[in-house]
ROVEXKE-269920 format. One record per residue: residue in one letter; z, x, y of N, C-alpha, C in turn; residue number from 1. Coordinates in nm, 2 decimals. Layout:
! ROVEXKE-269920
MIBA  residuo     npz     npx     npy    capz    capx    capy     cpz     cpx     cpy  num
MIBA        A       Z       X       Y       Z       X       Y       Z       X       Y  NUM
...
//
This chain:
! ROVEXKE-269920
MIBA  residuo     npz     npx     npy    capz    capx    capy     cpz     cpx     cpy  num
MIBA        M    4.47   -4.38    5.62    4.52   -4.27    5.55    4.50   -4.28    5.40    1
MIBA        T    4.44   -4.17    5.34    4.42   -4.18    5.19    4.55   -4.16    5.11    2
MIBA        E    4.55   -4.19    4.99    4.66   -4.17    4.90    4.71   -4.02    4.90    3
MIBA        K    4.62   -3.93    4.90    4.65   -3.80    4.91    4.73   -3.76    5.03    4
MIBA        E    4.67   -3.80    5.15    4.73   -3.77    5.28    4.87   -3.83    5.30    5
MIBA        L    4.88   -3.96    5.24    5.01   -4.01    5.24    5.12   -3.94    5.15    6
MIBA        R    5.07   -3.89    5.05    5.16   -3.81    4.95    5.20   -3.68    5.03    7
MIBA        L    5.11   -3.61    5.09    5.13   -3.49    5.16    5.23   -3.52    5.27    8
MIBA        T    5.21   -3.62    5.35    5.29   -3.65    5.46    5.44   -3.67    5.41    9
MIBA        K    5.45   -3.75    5.30    5.59   -3.78    5.24    5.65   -3.64    5.20   10
MIBA        G    5.57   -3.55    5.14    5.60   -3.42    5.10    5.66   -3.35    5.22   11
MIBA        I    5.58   -3.35    5.33    5.62   -3.27    5.44    5.76   -3.31    5.49   12
MIBA        H    5.78   -3.45    5.50    5.91   -3.51    5.54    6.02   -3.46    5.45   13
MIBA        N    6.00   -3.44    5.32    6.10   -3.40    5.23    6.13   -3.26    5.25   14
MIBA        L    6.02   -3.18    5.28    6.03   -3.04    5.30    6.12   -3.01    5.42   15
MIBA        V    6.10   -3.08    5.53    6.17   -3.07    5.64    6.32   -3.11    5.63   16
MIBA        R    6.35   -3.21    5.54    6.48   -3.26    5.52    6.55   -3.16    5.42   17
MIBA        G    6.48   -3.07    5.35    6.53   -2.97    5.27    6.56   -3.02    5.13   18
MIBA        T    6.49   -3.13    5.09    6.51   -3.18    4.95    6.41   -3.14    4.83   19
MIBA        L    6.33   -3.03    4.87    6.24   -2.98    4.77    6.29   -2.85    4.72   20
MIBA        T    6.26   -2.82    4.60    6.28   -2.69    4.55    6.19   -2.59    4.61   21
MIBA        W    6.22   -2.46    4.59    6.13   -2.36    4.64    5.99   -2.38    4.58   22
MIBA        E    5.98   -2.40    4.44    5.85   -2.41    4.39    5.77   -2.54    4.43   23
MIBA        E    5.84   -2.65    4.46    5.78   -2.78    4.51    5.74   -2.75    4.65   24
MIBA        S    5.82   -2.67    4.73    5.78   -2.64    4.87    5.66   -2.56    4.87   25
MIBA        W    5.64   -2.46    4.78    5.52   -2.37    4.78    5.40   -2.44    4.74   26
MIBA        K    5.42   -2.53    4.65    5.30   -2.61    4.59    5.25   -2.70    4.70   27
MIBA        L    5.34   -2.77    4.77    5.31   -2.86    4.88    5.23   -2.79    5.00   28
MIBA        L    5.29   -2.67    5.04    5.23   -2.60    5.14    5.09   -2.55    5.10   29
MIBA        S    5.07   -2.52    4.98    4.94   -2.47    4.93    4.84   -2.58    4.95   30
MIBA        E    4.87   -2.71    4.90    4.80   -2.82    4.92    4.77   -2.86    5.07   31
MIBA        V    4.87   -2.85    5.15    4.84   -2.88    5.30    4.73   -2.79    5.36   32
MIBA        V    4.75   -2.67    5.32    4.65   -2.57    5.38    4.51   -2.60    5.33   33
MIBA        E    4.50   -2.65    5.21    4.37   -2.68    5.15    4.31   -2.82    5.20   34
MIBA        S    4.39   -2.90    5.25    4.36   -3.03    5.28    4.31   -3.05    5.43   35
MIBA        K    4.17   -3.03    5.44    4.11   -3.04    5.57    4.15   -3.18    5.64   36
MIBA        E    4.13   -3.29    5.56    4.15   -3.42    5.62    4.29   -3.44    5.68   37
MIBA        W    4.39   -3.38    5.60    4.52   -3.39    5.64    4.55   -3.33    5.77   38
MIBA        I    4.50   -3.20    5.78    4.51   -3.13    5.90    4.45   -3.20    6.02   39
MIBA        I    4.33   -3.25    6.00    4.28   -3.33    6.11    4.35   -3.45    6.16   40
MIBA        F    4.41   -3.52    6.05    4.50   -3.63    6.09    4.62   -3.59    6.17   41
MIBA        L    4.68   -3.48    6.13    4.79   -3.44    6.20    4.76   -3.39    6.34   42
MIBA        E    4.65   -3.32    6.36    4.61   -3.28    6.49    4.59   -3.40    6.58   43
MIBA        I    4.52   -3.50    6.53    4.50   -3.62    6.61    4.62   -3.69    6.64   44
MIBA        E    4.72   -3.70    6.55    4.85   -3.75    6.57    4.93   -3.68    6.68   45
MIBA        F    4.92   -3.55    6.67    4.99   -3.47    6.77    4.93   -3.49    6.91   46
MIBA        M    4.80   -3.49    6.92    4.74   -3.50    7.04    4.77   -3.65    7.10   47
MIBA        L    4.77   -3.75    7.03    4.80   -3.89    7.06    4.95   -3.89    7.12   48
MIBA        E    5.05   -3.83    7.05    5.19   -3.82    7.09    5.20   -3.75    7.22   49
MIBA        E    5.14   -3.64    7.24    5.15   -3.57    7.37    5.08   -3.65    7.49   50
MIBA        Y    4.97   -3.72    7.46    4.90   -3.80    7.56    5.01   -3.91    7.60   51
MIBA        F    5.06   -3.99    7.51    5.14   -4.10    7.54    5.28   -4.05    7.60   52
MIBA        K    5.32   -3.93    7.57    5.44   -3.88    7.64    5.41   -3.85    7.78   53
MIBA        N    5.29   -3.79    7.80    5.27   -3.76    7.94    5.24   -3.88    8.02   54
MIBA        V    5.17   -3.98    7.97    5.14   -4.11    8.03    5.28   -4.18    8.08   55
MIBA        N    5.37   -4.18    7.99    5.50   -4.25    8.00    5.58   -4.16    8.10   56
MIBA        Q    5.56   -4.04    8.13    5.64   -3.97    8.23    5.59   -4.00    8.37   57
MIBA        R    5.47   -4.05    8.39    5.42   -4.06    8.52    5.48   -4.19    8.59   58
//
């Protein structure tokens, strides 16, 4: 994970926790939408979580 992806991930965690101001949240969301690499990372992470959740249910 690149430094930018790590920073965006930490920002998303802070957004979910409600610790960002409105302006900080808006800036972060703008960056996430423009970050193709971060979105790809998130999609892969989600797919892996779903896969292992389904494997463990069998």
